C-alpha positions in Angstrom: 108.0 77.0 70.0 110.1 79.9 71.4 111.9 79.7 74.8 113.7 82.6 76.2 115.4 83.4 79.6 114.2 86.7 81.1 114.9 88.6 84.2 112.9 91.0 86.4 114.6 94.3 86.4 112.5 96.8 87.7 112.5 97.7 91.2 109.1 96.7 92.2 109.0 93.2 90.5 106.5 91.6 88.7 103.4 93.3 90.9 99.8 93.8 89.7 100.1 96.6 87.2 103.3 94.9 85.5 101.3 91.5 85.6 98.3 93.2 83.9 100.7 94.5 81.2 102.1 91.2 80.5 98.5 89.6 80.4 97.2 92.2 77.9 100.2 91.8 75.7 100.0 88.0 75.9 96.3 88.0 75.0 97.2 90.2 71.7 98.6 86.8 70.3 96.9 83.4 69.5 99.8 81.4 70.8 99.8 80.0 74.2 102.3 82.0 76.6 103.9 80.7 79.9 106.2 82.1 82.4 108.0 79.9 84.9 110.3 80.4 87.9 111.7 77.8 90.4 110.2 75.0 88.7 106.7 76.4 88.3 105.1 77.6 85.2 102.0 79.5 84.8 99.9 80.9 82.0 100.8 84.3 81.1 97.4 85.0 80.1 96.3 84.7 83.6 97.0 87.6 86.2 96.5 85.6 89.1 98.9 82.8 87.7 101.4 85.6 87.2 101.2 86.9 90.8 101.4 83.5 92.2 105.1 83.6 90.9 105.9 86.3 93.4 109.0 87.3 91.1 111.0 90.1 92.4 113.7 92.4 91.3 116.4 89.9 89.9 114.1 86.9 89.5 115.2 84.8 86.5 112.3 83.6 84.4 111.6 81.4 81.5 109.4 82.4 78.8 107.7 79.6 76.7 105.6 80.4 73.7 103.7 77.9 71.6 101.5 78.6 68.5 101.4 80.2 65.1 102.6 83.6 66.1 105.2 82.5 68.8 108.1 84.5 67.6 106.1 87.6 67.6 104.5 87.0 71.0 108.0 86.3 72.5 109.4 89.5 71.3 106.4 91.4 72.6 106.7 89.9 76.1 110.4 90.1 76.1 110.4 93.9 75.1 108.0 94.6 78.1 110.4 93.2 80.4 113.4 95.2 78.9 111.4 98.3 79.2 110.6 97.6 82.9 107.0 97.3 82.1 106.9 101.0 81.0 107.5 102.2 84.4 111.0 103.7 84.0 112.8 101.7 86.7 
């Protein structure tokens, strides 16, 4: 299991396009992937779940990944956040 603390750094937060990128990336792995904020944890393979977090810029999130490829999945999700979901800001 891998647990990491992330933060939304892009201006638009975790909006639909960014959430879709998280879902796409999470689904590339066998592991279960969860993101949580303010005591709520959702399946990161569900776009609706991610959008219910209503995570804006600066929101701290907890990433929890369980499964055979947990380290690789966590690294890929963390890279998305670091790179502002490929949006440049």
